[in-house]
N, C-alpha and C positions, 0 to 999 in steps of 0.2 A: 543230309548225315551229319552234319557238324551239329545242329542243334539238339539232334539225338543223340550223339556221343558227351555233347554236353551235359544233358538231361542224364544220360546214366551215369557217367562220374558223380553228377549230385546224389544221386538214389544211394549210390556205393557208398558215397561220403557221409551221407547222412546216416545211413543205417549202421554202419562202421562205429561212428561215433556214438552213437546213442547205444549201441548194446555192443561194444568192446571188450568191457568187463565180466559180462555175462558169458560172449561167445568163447574166450578163453577160460571161464570156470567151468561149460561144459558143452566143448564145437558137436558133440553127438546130436545134443539139444538142440543145438541150435541149427545143426543141419537139417533135423526133422521139421523144426520149423519154418526154414527156408521152401521145403518139400512142399510143407504143405501152404506156404504162400505161392507157391509157383502155378497151384492148382486152378486159379481160377481168378479174376480180377476181384471178384468181391473177397476172395479171401487174403489178397495181397493187401487189398486195402485195408481190413481189419487189422492185419500185422503192422501195418506201417503209417501209425498214428503220425510218431515223429517227422516224418517225411510233409505230411499235411500243415502240421504246424511250423517246417522251415517254409514252406508256400504262404502261410498265413501271414508269416512276420516279413514277408515282402505285399502284403493284399493292404490298400487303403481303404480301413473300415469306416464308411461315414457313418455307421450307427454307433460307434466306440466314442462315448465322452469320458468325463472323468471318473462317472458312474458306473456304466455300462460296460467299463474296459474293467472293472472290478468286482465281476458277478462269480458266484461259486458255479461251476460249470461241471457237467459230466466229463468232458477230455476228449470221449470216443465212440459220443453218441452216434450209433449206427442203427441200421433197422432190428437185428439180430442182437441187439443187447439191453431185450426187456424180456421179463416172464413174471413168474409168480414168487411170490415168501409169503410165510406167516410173520407177520408185524409181531411188535412187544404187548399188544393188545388181545392178540389171540384171531386177529382177521385176518382170513387169505387175502392178499392182495395182488395185482396185477399193476408192474412197476418197471422204470427202469431197472437194470442192475451190472455188475459189474464197476468200480469205481475205483481202478487200479488208477486210471490218468487221470481223476477230477484234480483240479485247482482252482485258482481264481483267475478271471478270464473273460475275454470279450461271450455276452451271452450269444453273441451270432456266431460264433463260431461252431458253436451244439450245431444250431440249426443249418448250417451251410453243411456241417458235415454227415449232418443226418440224412438231407437233402441228396446231398452226391451217392448217399449209400443207397437211396432209394432207387434213383436214375440206372445206379449199376445194378441192381437185382430186376430193373424193368427189364433191362438192357439185356440180362441172362433169361429172362422169361419171354423173350422176346415181344416183348409189348410197344406199340409205335410209340413214338415221342411224343405225340402228341396225348394220347391217354397218361402218359409217367408225368406229365406237365400237368396235368389237369390232378392227379393224386398229389403229386407234390403240393401243390396250389391248396388244396383241400386240408392238406396236413398245416400248412402253413395258417389259413387261417382261423382252426381250432385252437392253435397255438395262440394267436391275436386274440380270439374272444376268450378264453381261458385268463390270459395275463389282463384284460380288461374286466372280469369277474374279480378276481384278487383286487384290482382297484376296489370295484363297489364293495367288495365285503373282505376288509384285509383281515378279519379275524377269523376267518371258515378256514379251518385245516383240516375238515374232515372229509372233505372232496379226495375219492380214493376208487379207481377200480376194481369194484366187486362182485362176488356172484349174484347180488342184487339188483344192480344197474348194468350188467351189461350181456351182450349177446353175441353171434357169431364165434368165431375165433378165440375171440378174448375168455370171453365164456366157457368156451370148451374147455381152453389150456385151463383155467381155474376149477374147472370140475376135476379134472385129471389130476392136478396137483390136490384136490381134496380128497381124494380116493388111495392115494398112497396110504402107505403105515411104516410107522418109524422100524417094527421089526424086521419090514422086509429089506431096508434099508441096511440094517445089523446085520442081519443072515448073510447080505450081501458079499460083505468087506469083513466077517467076524466068525468066529465061532466058540463053539462052548469047551472048555477044555479045565477038566476036573471042576466042573461044576461052574465055572466062571467064564465071561464072553472075554477073549483076546484078538486082537488081528490076527486075518488069516496073514501066513508067511507067503505071499508071492511075485513074481516077478517087478510088480509095480512098487514095492515097500523095501525096506532095509532093518536090519535089527541097529540097534545104538551101541555104542562102544559106552561101558560104565562112564566114562568122562564126558561124553556128548549127553548122554541121558540127564545127568547131572545137572548140564545147562542148559538143557530144556527145561527141565522141572524147575529148574529156578526161575526161569523166564515166563514159566504158565504161573509160578504165583505172583509175580509182577502184573503180570495180564490181568491179574483177578481184582486188582486196586485200580485198574483203569475201566469198570465195570461201572455206569451209571449208579448211584445205590437206590433210586427208582427202580431198578431194573433187576437188583442182584437177586438172586435166591440166599433163602437163609434155613434151609433144613443142614442140618451137621452133616450129611455125606455126600450131596448134592453135587459137590467140584472134587470129588475123591478121584484121582488119576487110578485107571486099572491097566491104560497099557498106553505105549508110544512109541510107532514105527517112523522114520525117517523116509521121505518119499520125493521125487523129483518135482521140479514146478511142472505143471501140468495147461494144457491148452493154447493155445498160437501165440497169446500174449503172453504166456507163465514159464518159457524155455530159459532152463538156466538158472532160476530163482531155486533156491533151497525152502523145502516145506517139511511139514511132520504133521502126523493126523494123532490125535490124542483122543483117548476112548476115558469118558469120565461116568463118574455112577447115575446121575440124574435123580429125581424126585423119591427113588429108595432104592433097596437092592432087590428087587424083580427086574431081571434078565431083559427084559421087553421095554425097560424106561433107560436104558444106557444112552448115553449120547454122542453122537462124534464132532470134535472140532479139527477145523483146519489151522495150519501155525505158517502162514507164508510170508516169504521175506517182502517187503517193500521195496518197490522200483520207483526209478525217478518219474514222476507224470513228465508228458510227451509236452503238453503246454508251458511248463515252466523250463522247459530249455531257451522259449524265445522271449520269456517276460523278466523282467528286472522287479524287485520290488525288495527291499531287504528287510521291511516289515514283515513280508510275509514269509522270507526264507527263515528268518529269527523268530518265527511263531512256534513253528514246526520243530519236534526235538527229533524227528527221523522218518523217514517215509513211510514207515506203520502209522506213525503219528498222524501224517499228513491225509494219510489213503481213511482212516477212521473220523478226525475231524470234518472230512470231505463227504462222508458219507453222511455224515448227522447230519449235515448243512444243507444236505441234497433230498435227503427220505425222512417218509415223516415215519414215526415208532419202528425205527430201526429195529434190526433184530438184536435180542435181550444178551445175545452173548459176546456183540459185537466190542473188541478192545484193540490194544497193543502193547508189544512187550520189546524188547531187546534181546538179542545173544551176540555175545561179541560186539556189543557196543552199534550192530547193526539192528533196523529197525523192522519188525516182523507185525503182521494183522492177526489178529482171530477171530472167528467168526463159527457159526455151527455149519456143517453139513448136514441140512434141513432134507427132509424127505419129500418136504411140501413145496419144492422149487421145480420150477418145469418153465423150460424154454420156448417161446414163441417159435414156433415151429411154418416157416414161409413153404414150404416145398409144396403144400397140398391146396395152398392160396393163393392162385393163379389168374384168376379173370378179374380185371378192374372194380367189379362191383361186389368181389369178393374183398378187396382188398381196402375198399373206400372205408366202410365203417372203423375198420381196424385203424387207418390212419388218422383219423380224426380222435380216436383213445387215445393216439401214440401223441398226437399234436398236445392234447390236454395234458397229459403225464409228464412230458418236456415243459410245459408252463408251470407247472405244479414244482418242479425239480427247482428252478429258478425264484419263485416266489415264496416258498413252504420251509422251513427248516422242522426237525427233530425240537422235543420240548428240551431233551437233553444236549444239545448242540450246544458246546462249550465255546466256540469261536468267537471275536469279538472283531475280527475283519471286516465285516460286512454291516455297517450298523445304519445304513440307509432302506428306505423300501424300495426295493429292488423292482417290483412291480409297477410302481409310479416312475423308477428311474426307465425305464425299459418302455413303456407306453408313452412315456417322454418324447423321444426319440424315434416310434415310430409315428407317430403324430396322429390325427384324427383321422386322416385316410389313410389306411394303411397297405391300399392297392400298390403304392411304388417299391415300398418294403417288401412285399411276399412276391413281388417279379424280382426284385433284384435278387432275393436270396434262391428263388427258382431257377433265375437264370444262371446264378453262380454254382449252385448245384447239376445242372445239367451239363454244362461246359465241363465242371470238374471230373464226371462220370468220364466223359470221353478222353480225357488227360490223364483218368487214371488206369483208362485201359490201354494208354499207349506204353505208360511208367511198367506196367505190368508185364508187359512184352519184353520192355528193356532188363528188367531186372531179373528174368528169365534167363535171358542171351548173357548177362552178366553173371550169375551165380554156376550156368553152364560153362560157361568158357573160363573159370577160377578166378573171378575178382574179388571173392570174399577170401582172402588166404585162411584165415582164420577156422573158417566152416569148410573147406575145400575136403573133399573125399582122401584117405590117405590109404 
């Protein structure tokens, strides 16, 4: 009982420390976030990356040396943070997504977080531990093999999960994304008013005051300067703004974060070519809360800049619209709301034999983000060969490394299930004062 009480206090303290400013800014939004986190252990795990890193801060990581403790990491790598996107070369790709927590840190943290998420998912699918362990081992072996590939072929940036080299569930989600139509997305959130498109005024959005709109328009102009020259369009009307609305942050990880939707003209004045952009406030990356490094902190102008730089360091051929800006000195991330984004849906992937090929691909995708950057990446914080650094600490025989990460993930999933129960009781009993129902 004493140990459980101590752990509950830690959970409450860590979540409040991480989210207090956002709780104060949007208590109702955070109450909704916590309700979603209370639904099941996996949802809790997704929404509490800060707790994971508080635990990592106490973990002695034998795979972290001077270099491998300073590699670009996703920061919130779990089984549901993968999906499709249309890259800047016009290719549909299945890859890691959601870079809000991306930072520099121990490469093993991404692997530990992913395997723990897989173990949680396996438990919720009522899979035996031996099956989950086998699947986690398969994922890890694929990761190690792909890192080895980059050691042997250091200039190979072409590897990607595409329509022509995938099968099963990943191929299905790519095909589904390919069938999407831009006009369908536009019609879902906009309407034709006086022969032009405008956002639908629904309960999800709000109109801006003249003063706020002026600030957002100025921020948008600053954002345009952060698009790499190679990815910038040069049509006269392309970036013309047609409409702007405000929107609260969306998703478990975005509660309390101000956001705006911006509608721009696109390639021409035909109404089906309009483009939707999201401008969302950046948040403090969870790994940064437990890592020191003044050179890292000084490199980033703000959290929006940090998110964009991190994504370009982790993803090849990033979104052509990806950029950053500020409003009242606070950093924002700008990206396209693309019709070609589709997340991997695990609900119908239930049997180990169905999960195995997916996890092999995810292991290789994880290796890619650790080893390959976008050509327009502006960072110079990691100037060594990450694949050689990772391969060096793994060693010639990867068996022990794989077993260590799998063992950690299995045990941490058990802890996360217990943490979820403690969180629910703490929330129910009003220990999060700022989000307690009034």
